All heavy atoms as a GROMACS GRO file, in nm:
protein
  596
    1MET      N    1   4.965  13.009   4.409
    1MET     CA    2   5.106  13.012   4.392
    1MET      C    3   5.144  12.893   4.304
    1MET      O    4   5.095  12.783   4.312
    1MET     CB    5   5.182  12.995   4.510
    1MET     CG    6   5.332  12.974   4.499
    1MET     SD    7   5.425  12.999   4.653
    1MET     CE    8   5.484  13.157   4.627
    2ILE      N    9   5.223  12.918   4.198
    2ILE     CA   10   5.258  12.820   4.096
    2ILE      C   11   5.404  12.756   4.145
    2ILE      O   12   5.494  12.848   4.174
    2ILE     CB   13   5.277  12.878   3.954
    2ILE    CG1   14   5.135  12.920   3.918
    2ILE    CG2   15   5.334  12.784   3.861
    2ILE    CD1   16   5.130  12.995   3.780
    3ALA      N   17   5.417  12.634   4.151
    3ALA     CA   18   5.539  12.568   4.184
    3ALA      C   19   5.591  12.470   4.074
    3ALA      O   20   5.517  12.443   3.982
    3ALA     CB   21   5.521  12.491   4.313
    4GLU      N   22   5.712  12.432   4.085
    4GLU     CA   23   5.767  12.327   4.000
    4GLU      C   24   5.687  12.206   3.994
    4GLU      O   25   5.631  12.164   4.094
    4GLU     CB   26   5.908  12.295   4.031
    4GLU     CG   27   6.012  12.411   4.004
    4GLU     CD   28   6.151  12.382   4.054
    4GLU    OE1   29   6.190  12.278   4.089
    4GLU    OE2   30   6.222  12.492   4.031
    5LEU      N   31   5.668  12.153   3.876
    5LEU     CA   32   5.590  12.029   3.851
    5LEU      C   33   5.441  12.059   3.830
    5LEU      O   34   5.364  11.966   3.809
    5LEU     CB   35   5.614  11.916   3.947
    5LEU     CG   36   5.754  11.870   3.944
    5LEU    CD1   37   5.778  11.752   4.034
    5LEU    CD2   38   5.816  11.835   3.806
    6ASP      N   39   5.393  12.176   3.871
    6ASP     CA   40   5.254  12.209   3.843
    6ASP      C   41   5.212  12.212   3.696
    6ASP      O   42   5.297  12.247   3.622
    6ASP     CB   43   5.213  12.350   3.910
    6ASP     CG   44   5.206  12.362   4.055
    6ASP    OD1   45   5.217  12.244   4.116
    6ASP    OD2   46   5.193  12.472   4.113
    7CYS      N   47   5.100  12.177   3.666
    7CYS     CA   48   5.039  12.188   3.530
    7CYS      C   49   4.983  12.326   3.524
    7CYS      O   50   4.916  12.367   3.609
    7CYS     CB   51   4.939  12.082   3.501
    7CYS     SG   52   5.003  11.917   3.477
    8VAL      N   53   5.006  12.400   3.413
    8VAL     CA   54   4.957  12.532   3.391
    8VAL      C   55   4.900  12.547   3.252
    8VAL      O   56   4.931  12.467   3.159
    8VAL     CB   57   5.072  12.646   3.419
    8VAL    CG1   58   5.116  12.636   3.555
    8VAL    CG2   59   5.182  12.620   3.333
    9ALA      N   60   4.825  12.655   3.228
    9ALA     CA   61   4.774  12.686   3.101
    9ALA      C   62   4.826  12.827   3.062
    9ALA      O   63   4.838  12.920   3.145
    9ALA     CB   64   4.615  12.686   3.107
   10LEU      N   65   4.850  12.841   2.930
   10LEU     CA   66   4.898  12.965   2.883
   10LEU      C   67   4.786  13.065   2.886
   10LEU      O   68   4.658  13.028   2.856
   10LEU     CB   69   4.949  12.963   2.747
   10LEU     CG   70   5.094  12.913   2.717
   10LEU    CD1   71   5.107  12.890   2.574
   10LEU    CD2   72   5.179  12.989   2.783
   11THR      N   73   4.808  13.189   2.921
   11THR     CA   74   4.698  13.302   2.907
   11THR      C   75   4.730  13.393   2.787
   11THR      O   76   4.653  13.485   2.765
   11THR     CB   77   4.695  13.377   3.042
   11THR    OG1   78   4.832  13.444   3.062
   11THR    CG2   79   4.662  13.286   3.163
   12ALA      N   80   4.833  13.366   2.726
   12ALA     CA   81   4.887  13.449   2.609
   12ALA      C   82   4.929  13.355   2.502
   12ALA      O   83   4.992  13.251   2.528
   12ALA     CB   84   4.980  13.552   2.647
   13ASN      N   85   4.921  13.396   2.378
   13ASN     CA   86   4.984  13.322   2.267
   13ASN      C   87   5.139  13.335   2.277
   13ASN      O   88   5.191  13.443   2.314
   13ASN     CB   89   4.945  13.373   2.137
   13ASN     CG   90   4.797  13.344   2.107
   13ASN    OD1   91   4.735  13.253   2.167
   13ASN    ND2   92   4.736  13.433   2.020
   14LEU      N   93   5.212  13.233   2.242
   14LEU     CA   94   5.356  13.246   2.217
   14LEU      C   95   5.391  13.189   2.074
   14LEU      O   96   5.423  13.078   2.052
   14LEU     CB   97   5.418  13.144   2.317
   14LEU     CG   98   5.402  13.173   2.471
   14LEU    CD1   99   5.484  13.063   2.560
   14LEU    CD2  100   5.445  13.307   2.507
   15PRO      N  101   5.367  13.285   1.981
   15PRO     CA  102   5.373  13.247   1.850
   15PRO      C  103   5.516  13.196   1.801
   15PRO      O  104   5.536  13.124   1.712
   15PRO     CB  105   5.337  13.373   1.765
   15PRO     CG  106   5.359  13.483   1.865
   15PRO     CD  107   5.332  13.430   2.003
   16GLU      N  108   5.622  13.252   1.867
   16GLU     CA  109   5.764  13.211   1.840
   16GLU      C  110   5.769  13.062   1.863
   16GLU      O  111   5.860  12.985   1.814
   16GLU     CB  112   5.859  13.280   1.918
   16GLU     CG  113   5.860  13.266   2.065
   16GLU     CD  114   5.765  13.354   2.146
   16GLU    OE1  115   5.652  13.402   2.091
   16GLU    OE2  116   5.784  13.392   2.275
   17TYR      N  117   5.681  12.997   1.931
   17TYR     CA  118   5.689  12.846   1.964
   17TYR      C  119   5.570  12.779   1.893
   17TYR      O  120   5.553  12.650   1.922
   17TYR     CB  121   5.686  12.820   2.106
   17TYR     CG  122   5.808  12.869   2.191
   17TYR    CD1  123   5.798  12.983   2.260
   17TYR    CD2  124   5.920  12.806   2.186
   17TYR    CE1  125   5.905  13.038   2.332
   17TYR    CE2  126   6.032  12.856   2.252
   17TYR     CZ  127   6.018  12.972   2.326
   17TYR     OH  128   6.134  13.015   2.397
   18GLY      N  129   5.478  12.838   1.843
   18GLY     CA  130   5.357  12.782   1.783
   18GLY      C  131   5.258  12.757   1.892
   18GLY      O  132   5.167  12.678   1.859
   19LEU      N  133   5.263  12.822   2.009
   19LEU     CA  134   5.173  12.782   2.117
   19LEU      C  135   5.070  12.893   2.129
   19LEU      O  136   5.080  13.006   2.090
   19LEU     CB  137   5.260  12.783   2.257
   19LEU     CG  138   5.361  12.676   2.259
   19LEU    CD1  139   5.447  12.687   2.382
   19LEU    CD2  140   5.297  12.538   2.253
   20ALA      N  141   4.947  12.846   2.169
   20ALA     CA  142   4.833  12.936   2.189
   20ALA      C  143   4.773  12.946   2.332
   20ALA      O  144   4.797  12.842   2.409
   20ALA     CB  145   4.720  12.891   2.091
   21ALA      N  146   4.703  13.050   2.360
   21ALA     CA  147   4.655  13.056   2.488
   21ALA      C  148   4.560  12.942   2.510
   21ALA      O  149   4.489  12.899   2.427
   21ALA     CB  150   4.569  13.184   2.506
   22GLY      N  151   4.578  12.886   2.641
   22GLY     CA  152   4.502  12.762   2.674
   22GLY      C  153   4.581  12.631   2.655
   22GLY      O  154   4.544  12.531   2.713
   23ASP      N  155   4.694  12.638   2.589
   23ASP     CA  156   4.775  12.517   2.569
   23ASP      C  157   4.829  12.498   2.719
   23ASP      O  158   4.871  12.586   2.798
   23ASP     CB  159   4.899  12.546   2.474
   23ASP     CG  160   4.856  12.547   2.347
   23ASP    OD1  161   4.737  12.492   2.308
   23ASP    OD2  162   4.945  12.573   2.248
   24VAL      N  163   4.841  12.363   2.751
   24VAL     CA  164   4.887  12.316   2.872
   24VAL      C  165   5.024  12.270   2.880
   24VAL      O  166   5.076  12.191   2.794
   24VAL     CB  167   4.787  12.212   2.917
   24VAL    CG1  168   4.840  12.143   3.053
   24VAL    CG2  169   4.653  12.254   2.943
   25GLY      N  170   5.108  12.306   2.994
   25GLY     CA  171   5.243  12.263   3.008
   25GLY      C  172   5.264  12.229   3.138
   25GLY      O  173   5.180  12.245   3.232
   26ALA      N  174   5.381  12.187   3.176
   26ALA     CA  175   5.439  12.162   3.316
   26ALA      C  176   5.555  12.249   3.342
   26ALA      O  177   5.638  12.266   3.269
   26ALA     CB  178   5.474  12.015   3.321
   27VAL      N  179   5.542  12.308   3.464
   27VAL     CA  180   5.661  12.396   3.518
   27VAL      C  181   5.763  12.302   3.550
   27VAL      O  182   5.762  12.213   3.641
   27VAL     CB  183   5.604  12.477   3.645
   27VAL    CG1  184   5.728  12.556   3.695
   27VAL    CG2  185   5.492  12.561   3.610
   28VAL      N  186   5.883  12.331   3.484
   28VAL     CA  187   6.002  12.252   3.512
   28VAL      C  188   6.104  12.331   3.594
   28VAL      O  189   6.201  12.276   3.660
   28VAL     CB  190   6.080  12.204   3.380
   28VAL    CG1  191   5.992  12.100   3.311
   28VAL    CG2  192   6.106  12.313   3.296
   29HIS      N  193   6.086  12.459   3.613
   29HIS     CA  194   6.171  12.534   3.702
   29HIS      C  195   6.096  12.674   3.729
   29HIS      O  196   6.032  12.731   3.644
   29HIS     CB  197   6.311  12.572   3.629
   29HIS     CG  198   6.395  12.640   3.730
   29HIS    ND1  199   6.452  12.573   3.840
   29HIS    CD2  200   6.442  12.777   3.740
   29HIS    CE1  201   6.530  12.661   3.902
   29HIS    NE2  202   6.521  12.782   3.853
   30ALA      N  203   6.102  12.714   3.843
   30ALA     CA  204   6.043  12.841   3.899
   30ALA      C  205   6.147  12.924   3.945
   30ALA      O  206   6.228  12.900   4.028
   30ALA     CB  207   5.947  12.821   4.018
   31TYR      N  208   6.158  13.044   3.885
   31TYR     CA  209   6.245  13.158   3.923
   31TYR      C  210   6.160  13.247   4.016
   31TYR      O  211   6.112  13.353   3.976
   31TYR     CB  212   6.303  13.227   3.802
   31TYR     CG  213   6.371  13.153   3.699
   31TYR    CD1  214   6.297  13.097   3.595
   31TYR    CD2  215   6.514  13.128   3.717
   31TYR    CE1  216   6.368  13.023   3.498
   31TYR    CE2  217   6.583  13.060   3.620
   31TYR     CZ  218   6.509  13.000   3.513
   31TYR     OH  219   6.580  12.922   3.415
   32LYS      N  220   6.170  13.216   4.143
   32LYS     CA  221   6.087  13.292   4.238
   32LYS      C  222   6.117  13.432   4.252
   32LYS      O  223   6.034  13.522   4.265
   32LYS     CB  224   6.090  13.217   4.376
   32LYS     CG  225   6.037  13.093   4.376
   32LYS     CD  226   6.024  13.018   4.510
   32LYS     CE  227   5.982  12.881   4.511
   32LYS     NZ  228   5.910  12.827   4.401
   33GLU      N  229   6.246  13.468   4.236
   33GLU     CA  230   6.288  13.617   4.251
   33GLU      C  231   6.245  13.699   4.147
   33GLU      O  232   6.223  13.816   4.160
   33GLU     CB  233   6.434  13.630   4.271
   33GLU     CG  234   6.522  13.586   4.140
   33GLU     CD  235   6.538  13.424   4.128
   33GLU    OE1  236   6.502  13.361   4.220
   33GLU    OE2  237   6.576  13.398   4.018
   34SER      N  238   6.215  13.647   4.028
   34SER     CA  239   6.159  13.730   3.907
   34SER      C  240   6.027  13.693   3.858
   34SER      O  241   5.982  13.746   3.760
   34SER     CB  242   6.264  13.711   3.801
   34SER     OG  243   6.275  13.575   3.759
   35ASN      N  244   5.951  13.598   3.931
   35ASN     CA  245   5.826  13.558   3.886
   35ASN      C  246   5.818  13.513   3.734
   35ASN      O  247   5.722  13.538   3.663
   35ASN     CB  248   5.718  13.664   3.911
   35ASN     CG  249   5.576  13.623   3.896
   35ASN    OD1  250   5.540  13.497   3.944
   35ASN    ND2  251   5.482  13.702   3.853
   36THR      N  252   5.919  13.437   3.696
   36THR     CA  253   5.927  13.372   3.577
   36THR      C  254   5.942  13.220   3.596
   36THR      O  255   5.975  13.172   3.708
   36THR     CB  256   6.035  13.428   3.487
   36THR    OG1  257   6.158  13.408   3.563
   36THR    CG2  258   6.016  13.580   3.460
   37PHE      N  259   5.894  13.151   3.486
   37PHE     CA  260   5.900  12.997   3.502
   37PHE      C  261   5.939  12.946   3.361
   37PHE      O  262   5.922  13.001   3.246
   37PHE     CB  263   5.755  12.962   3.524
   37PHE     CG  264   5.695  13.026   3.637
   37PHE    CD1  265   5.617  13.135   3.645
   37PHE    CD2  266   5.706  12.950   3.768
   37PHE    CE1  267   5.570  13.196   3.744
   37PHE    CE2  268   5.642  13.004   3.878
   37PHE     CZ  269   5.586  13.136   3.879
   38MET      N  270   6.004  12.826   3.374
   38MET     CA  271   6.040  12.747   3.251
   38MET      C  272   5.930  12.636   3.245
   38MET      O  273   5.900  12.572   3.348
   38MET     CB  274   6.166  12.672   3.267
   38MET     CG  275   6.293  12.778   3.253
   38MET     SD  276   6.308  12.859   3.110
   38MET     CE  277   6.353  12.731   2.996
   39VAL      N  278   5.857  12.635   3.129
   39VAL     CA  279   5.741  12.552   3.115
   39VAL      C  280   5.764  12.463   3.002
   39VAL      O  281   5.805  12.509   2.885
   39VAL     CB  282   5.612  12.621   3.104
   39VAL    CG1  283   5.494  12.535   3.087
   39VAL    CG2  284   5.589  12.718   3.218
   40GLU      N  285   5.751  12.328   3.015
   40GLU     CA  286   5.756  12.239   2.899
   40GLU      C  287   5.624  12.208   2.843
   40GLU      O  288   5.534  12.168   2.919
   40GLU     CB  289   5.829  12.110   2.946
   40GLU     CG  290   5.841  12.009   2.839
   40GLU     CD  291   5.911  11.874   2.875
   40GLU    OE1  292   5.906  11.847   2.997
   40GLU    OE2  293   5.966  11.812   2.792
   41PHE      N  294   5.607  12.216   2.721
   41PHE     CA  295   5.488  12.182   2.656
   41PHE      C  296   5.508  12.056   2.565
   41PHE      O  297   5.614  12.056   2.496
   41PHE     CB  298   5.440  12.298   2.562
   41PHE     CG  299   5.421  12.432   2.639
   41PHE    CD1  300   5.517  12.522   2.672
   41PHE    CD2  301   5.290  12.451   2.692
   41PHE    CE1  302   5.494  12.634   2.746
   41PHE    CE2  303   5.259  12.566   2.759
   41PHE     CZ  304   5.353  12.650   2.791
   42THR      N  305   5.420  11.964   2.576
   42THR     CA  306   5.440  11.837   2.500
   42THR      C  307   5.306  11.812   2.431
   42THR      O  308   5.191  11.852   2.455
   42THR     CB  309   5.464  11.721   2.604
   42THR    OG1  310   5.362  11.701   2.683
   42THR    CG2  311   5.592  11.746   2.677
   43THR      N  312   5.323  11.713   2.323
   43THR     CA  313   5.212  11.663   2.259
   43THR      C  314   5.162  11.548   2.348
   43THR      O  315   5.222  11.510   2.452
   43THR     CB  316   5.250  11.599   2.120
   43THR    OG1  317   5.351  11.496   2.150
   43THR    CG2  318   5.296  11.716   2.023
   44PHE      N  319   5.034  11.493   2.321
   44PHE     CA  320   4.986  11.375   2.405
   44PHE      C  321   5.076  11.246   2.400
   44PHE      O  322   5.063  11.164   2.488
   44PHE     CB  323   4.842  11.351   2.367
   44PHE     CG  324   4.744  11.457   2.424
   44PHE    CD1  325   4.657  11.521   2.344
   44PHE    CD2  326   4.741  11.486   2.557
   44PHE    CE1  327   4.562  11.606   2.389
   44PHE    CE2  328   4.650  11.574   2.617
   44PHE     CZ  329   4.560  11.634   2.528
   45ASP      N  330   5.151  11.240   2.291
   45ASP     CA  331   5.235  11.120   2.301
   45ASP      C  332   5.373  11.146   2.369
   45ASP      O  333   5.456  11.057   2.383
   45ASP     CB  334   5.279  11.072   2.156
   45ASP     CG  335   5.358  11.172   2.075
   45ASP    OD1  336   5.405  11.274   2.128
   45ASP    OD2  337   5.397  11.124   1.962
   46GLY      N  338   5.386  11.268   2.441
   46GLY     CA  339   5.506  11.286   2.518
   46GLY      C  340   5.615  11.353   2.458
   46GLY      O  341   5.722  11.380   2.518
   47SER      N  342   5.605  11.390   2.321
   47SER     CA  343   5.704  11.462   2.252
   47SER      C  344   5.712  11.610   2.294
   47SER      O  345   5.617  11.675   2.296
   47SER     CB  346   5.689  11.456   2.099
   47SER     OG  347   5.684  11.319   2.057
   48THR      N  348   5.820  11.664   2.320
   48THR     CA  349   5.851  11.798   2.365
   48THR      C  350   5.827  11.881   2.238
   48THR      O  351   5.903  11.870   2.149
   48THR     CB  352   5.981  11.821   2.436
   48THR    OG1  353   5.986  11.736   2.550
   48THR    CG2  354   6.001  11.967   2.469
   49VAL      N  355   5.736  11.987   2.258
   49VAL     CA  356   5.702  12.078   2.155
   49VAL      C  357   5.799  12.210   2.198
   49VAL      O  358   5.860  12.269   2.096
   49VAL     CB  359   5.569  12.129   2.158
   49VAL    CG1  360   5.548  12.249   2.081
   49VAL    CG2  361   5.476  12.010   2.117
   50ALA      N  362   5.807  12.253   2.308
   50ALA     CA  363   5.878  12.365   2.350
   50ALA      C  364   5.915  12.371   2.495
   50ALA      O  365   5.834  12.310   2.580
   50ALA     CB  366   5.813  12.492   2.310
   51VAL      N  367   6.024  12.424   2.531
   51VAL     CA  368   6.050  12.466   2.677
   51VAL      C  369   6.063  12.612   2.674
   51VAL      O  370   6.158  12.659   2.609
   51VAL     CB  371   6.178  12.398   2.730
   51VAL    CG1  372   6.200  12.429   2.870
   51VAL    CG2  373   6.154  12.243   2.721
   52ALA      N  374   5.972  12.683   2.733
   52ALA     CA  375   5.970  12.819   2.716
   52ALA      C  376   5.977  12.901   2.858
   52ALA      O  377   5.919  12.845   2.956
   52ALA     CB  378   5.843  12.865   2.653
   53LYS      N  379   6.049  13.006   2.860
   53LYS     CA  380   6.058  13.089   2.977
   53LYS      C  381   5.948  13.183   2.970
   53LYS      O  382   5.932  13.265   2.866
   53LYS     CB  383   6.194  13.154   2.994
   53LYS     CG  384   6.214  13.229   3.129
   53LYS     CD  385   6.355  13.271   3.149
   53LYS     CE  386   6.379  13.333   3.283
   53LYS     NZ  387   6.521  13.386   3.293
   54VAL      N  388   5.854  13.185   3.067
   54VAL     CA  389   5.745  13.272   3.066
   54VAL      C  390   5.725  13.356   3.189
   54VAL      O  391   5.778  13.318   3.304
   54VAL     CB  392   5.608  13.204   3.034
   54VAL    CG1  393   5.611  13.123   2.892
   54VAL    CG2  394   5.580  13.099   3.147
   55PHE      N  395   5.663  13.462   3.181
   55PHE     CA  396   5.632  13.537   3.303
   55PHE      C  397   5.502  13.485   3.374
   55PHE      O  398   5.423  13.429   3.306
   55PHE     CB  399   5.605  13.680   3.270
   55PHE     CG  400   5.724  13.761   3.209
   55PHE    CD1  401   5.734  13.787   3.077
   55PHE    CD2  402   5.817  13.815   3.304
   55PHE    CE1  403   5.849  13.857   3.030
   55PHE    CE2  404   5.932  13.870   3.244
   55PHE     CZ  405   5.943  13.895   3.116
   56GLY      N  406   5.489  13.521   3.507
   56GLY     CA  407   5.377  13.467   3.577
   56GLY      C  408   5.244  13.500   3.523
   56GLY      O  409   5.145  13.432   3.532
   57ALA      N  410   5.242  13.629   3.453
   57ALA     CA  411   5.117  13.676   3.397
   57ALA      C  412   5.076  13.606   3.267
   57ALA      O  413   4.967  13.617   3.222
   57ALA     CB  414   5.135  13.833   3.372
   58GLN      N  415   5.179  13.522   3.213
   58GLN     CA  416   5.146  13.453   3.096
   58GLN      C  417   5.093  13.302   3.119
   58GLN      O  418   5.059  13.232   3.013
   58GLN     CB  419   5.272  13.437   3.004
   58GLN     CG  420   5.321  13.584   2.952
   58GLN     CD  421   5.450  13.570   2.878
   58GLN    OE1  422   5.547  13.532   2.944
   58GLN    NE2  423   5.434  13.588   2.750
   59ILE      N  424   5.083  13.266   3.236
   59ILE     CA  425   5.026  13.139   3.274
   59ILE      C  426   4.939  13.145   3.389
   59ILE      O  427   4.943  13.246   3.459
   59ILE     CB  428   5.147  13.032   3.297
   59ILE    CG1  429   5.232  13.087   3.415
   59ILE    CG2  430   5.222  13.002   3.177
   59ILE    CD1  431   5.325  12.987   3.464
   60ARG      N  432   4.855  13.036   3.405
   60ARG     CA  433   4.775  13.034   3.522
   60ARG      C  434   4.768  12.880   3.565
   60ARG      O  435   4.789  12.781   3.491
   60ARG     CB  436   4.633  13.079   3.502
   60ARG     CG  437   4.560  12.992   3.393
   60ARG     CD  438   4.410  13.049   3.375
   60ARG     NE  439   4.342  12.963   3.283
   60ARG     CZ  440   4.294  12.847   3.295
   60ARG    NH1  441   4.308  12.777   3.409
   60ARG    NH2  442   4.244  12.782   3.200
   61PRO      N  443   4.741  12.851   3.691
   61PRO     CA  444   4.730  12.712   3.741
   61PRO      C  445   4.598  12.661   3.698
   61PRO      O  446   4.516  12.736   3.665
   61PRO     CB  447   4.733  12.728   3.897
   61PRO     CG  448   4.708  12.864   3.927
   61PRO     CD  449   4.744  12.955   3.807
   62LEU      N  450   4.610  12.537   3.665
   62LEU     CA  451   4.484  12.468   3.633
   62LEU      C  452   4.393  12.430   3.756
   62LEU      O  453   4.454  12.413   3.874
   62LEU     CB  454   4.513  12.335   3.551
   62LEU     CG  455   4.587  12.333   3.428
   62LEU    CD1  456   4.623  12.198   3.373
   62LEU    CD2  457   4.525  12.431   3.331
   63SER      N  458   4.266  12.434   3.745
   63SER     CA  459   4.175  12.405   3.849
   63SER      C  460   4.130  12.262   3.832
   63SER      O  461   4.130  12.197   3.722
   63SER     CB  462   4.061  12.505   3.862
   63SER     OG  463   3.971  12.507   3.756
   64ARG      N  464   4.063  12.209   3.942
   64ARG     CA  465   4.019  12.056   3.931
   64ARG      C  466   3.907  12.042   3.845
   64ARG      O  467   3.876  11.933   3.798
   64ARG     CB  468   3.978  12.034   4.072
   64ARG     CG  469   4.100  12.019   4.170
   64ARG     CD  470   4.065  11.977   4.289
   64ARG     NE  471   4.012  11.836   4.289
   64ARG     CZ  472   3.958  11.763   4.376
   64ARG    NH1  473   3.943  11.816   4.504
   64ARG    NH2  474   3.919  11.642   4.363
   65ASN      N  475   3.835  12.147   3.801
   65ASN     CA  476   3.701  12.129   3.730
   65ASN      C  477   3.730  12.172   3.579
   65ASN      O  478   3.634  12.199   3.504
   65ASN     CB  479   3.590  12.211   3.782
   65ASN     CG  480   3.612  12.359   3.779
   65ASN    OD1  481   3.724  12.407   3.761
   65ASN    ND2  482   3.512  12.433   3.802
   66GLU      N  483   3.853  12.154   3.525
   66GLU     CA  484   3.881  12.188   3.390
   66GLU      C  485   3.907  12.063   3.315
   66GLU      O  486   3.951  11.957   3.374
   66GLU     CB  487   4.001  12.280   3.373
   66GLU     CG  488   3.978  12.426   3.431
   66GLU     CD  489   4.100  12.511   3.413
   66GLU    OE1  490   4.106  12.578   3.299
   66GLU    OE2  491   4.185  12.514   3.496
   67ILE      N  492   3.892  12.064   3.177
   67ILE     CA  493   3.935  11.949   3.100
   67ILE      C  494   4.036  12.002   3.005
   67ILE      O  495   4.042  12.109   2.959
   67ILE     CB  496   3.799  11.889   3.029
   67ILE    CG1  497   3.735  11.992   2.940
   67ILE    CG2  498   3.701  11.840   3.137
   67ILE    CD1  499   3.633  11.940   2.838
   68HIS      N  500   4.102  11.898   2.939
   68HIS     CA  501   4.201  11.933   2.834
   68HIS      C  502   4.118  11.949   2.705
   68HIS      O  503   4.014  11.886   2.673
   68HIS     CB  504   4.301  11.816   2.813
   68HIS     CG  505   4.393  11.790   2.924
   68HIS    ND1  506   4.501  11.865   2.936
   68HIS    CD2  507   4.378  11.712   3.039
   68HIS    CE1  508   4.560  11.817   3.048
   68HIS    NE2  509   4.487  11.739   3.103
   69HIS      N  510   4.178  12.034   2.611
   69HIS     CA  511   4.117  12.059   2.480
   69HIS      C  512   4.226  12.023   2.388
   69HIS      O  513   4.346  12.063   2.399
   69HIS     CB  514   4.080  12.202   2.477
   69HIS     CG  515   4.043  12.237   2.329
   69HIS    ND1  516   3.902  12.212   2.295
   69HIS    CD2  517   4.102  12.295   2.229
   69HIS    CE1  518   3.901  12.251   2.165
   69HIS    NE2  519   4.017  12.303   2.131
   70ALA      N  520   4.203  11.951   2.277
   70ALA     CA  521   4.303  11.905   2.189
   70ALA      C  522   4.300  11.990   2.061
   70ALA      O  523   4.195  12.033   2.018
   70ALA     CB  524   4.296  11.765   2.148
   71ARG      N  525   4.416  12.023   2.003
   71ARG     CA  526   4.417  12.092   1.870
   71ARG      C  527   4.552  12.045   1.795
   71ARG      O  528   4.636  11.999   1.868
   71ARG     CB  529   4.427  12.242   1.888
   71ARG     CG  530   4.563  12.292   1.952
   71ARG     CD  531   4.567  12.444   1.952
   71ARG     NE  532   4.692  12.495   2.003
   71ARG     CZ  533   4.806  12.512   1.934
   71ARG    NH1  534   4.804  12.489   1.807
   71ARG    NH2  535   4.910  12.558   1.987
   72LYS      N  536   4.547  12.044   1.666
   72LYS     CA  537   4.658  12.003   1.595
   72LYS      C  538   4.768  12.107   1.612
   72LYS      O  539   4.751  12.230   1.607
   72LYS     CB  540   4.616  11.990   1.449
   72LYS     CG  541   4.734  11.942   1.368
   72LYS     CD  542   4.692  11.913   1.216
   72LYS     CE  543   4.807  11.887   1.124
   72LYS     NZ  544   4.830  11.740   1.119
   73PHE      N  545   4.889  12.055   1.640
   73PHE     CA  546   5.015  12.151   1.657
   73PHE      C  547   5.084  12.156   1.532
   73PHE      O  548   5.119  12.058   1.456
   73PHE     CB  549   5.097  12.089   1.769
   73PHE     CG  550   5.222  12.173   1.781
   73PHE    CD1  551   5.216  12.298   1.846
   73PHE    CD2  552   5.342  12.128   1.731
   73PHE    CE1  553   5.330  12.378   1.854
   73PHE    CE2  554   5.461  12.200   1.749
   73PHE     CZ  555   5.453  12.325   1.814
   74GLU      N  556   5.099  12.282   1.487
   74GLU     CA  557   5.173  12.321   1.373
   74GLU      C  558   5.315  12.373   1.418
   74GLU      O  559   5.311  12.494   1.471
   74GLU     CB  560   5.101  12.424   1.290
   74GLU     CG  561   4.970  12.363   1.228
   74GLU     CD  562   4.987  12.250   1.132
   74GLU    OE1  563   5.105  12.235   1.061
   74GLU    OE2  564   4.896  12.174   1.122
   75PRO      N  565   5.422  12.304   1.398
   75PRO     CA  566   5.550  12.341   1.437
   75PRO      C  567   5.596  12.470   1.372
   75PRO      O  568   5.556  12.500   1.252
   75PRO     CB  569   5.652  12.236   1.404
   75PRO     CG  570   5.567  12.114   1.376
   75PRO     CD  571   5.444  12.164   1.343
   76VAL      N  572   5.663  12.564   1.434
   76VAL     CA  573   5.722  12.682   1.372
   76VAL      C  574   5.837  12.649   1.297
   76VAL      O  575   5.933  12.591   1.344
   76VAL     CB  576   5.744  12.797   1.487
   76VAL    CG1  577   5.817  12.904   1.417
   76VAL    CG2  578   5.629  12.834   1.558
   77VAL      N  579   5.844  12.687   1.166
   77VAL     CA  580   5.958  12.664   1.080
   77VAL      C  581   6.061  12.782   1.100
   77VAL      O  582   6.019  12.893   1.088
   77VAL     CB  583   5.917  12.645   0.928
   77VAL    CG1  584   6.041  12.628   0.855
   77VAL    CG2  585   5.825  12.538   0.920
   78ARG      N  586   6.181  12.746   1.144
   78ARG     CA  587   6.280  12.854   1.170
   78ARG      C  588   6.387  12.844   1.057
   78ARG      O  589   6.426  12.746   1.013
   78ARG     CB  590   6.338  12.835   1.302
   78ARG     CG  591   6.236  12.861   1.406
   78ARG     CD  592   6.292  12.849   1.546
   78ARG     NE  593   6.174  12.860   1.635
   78ARG     CZ  594   6.179  12.881   1.752
   78ARG    NH1  595   6.298  12.895   1.810
   78ARG    NH2  596   6.080  12.876   1.832
   0.00000   0.00000   0.00000
């Protein structure tokens, strides 16, 4: 079960935010009645990249035996 403040990984790309499957974020709000979540994604210096509303099927909880993977973030130009 995913709860607020949990770290999660995307299981799907979110191209509208420039996010890719595997990117890690923190759940800032859980809408339990609809199995959707607001997730904040940041760079390693703490700058917010996106706060995205996602379905439970688009994220997964992190397990203890995983490591972070870094990639250069390219912001989406709107």
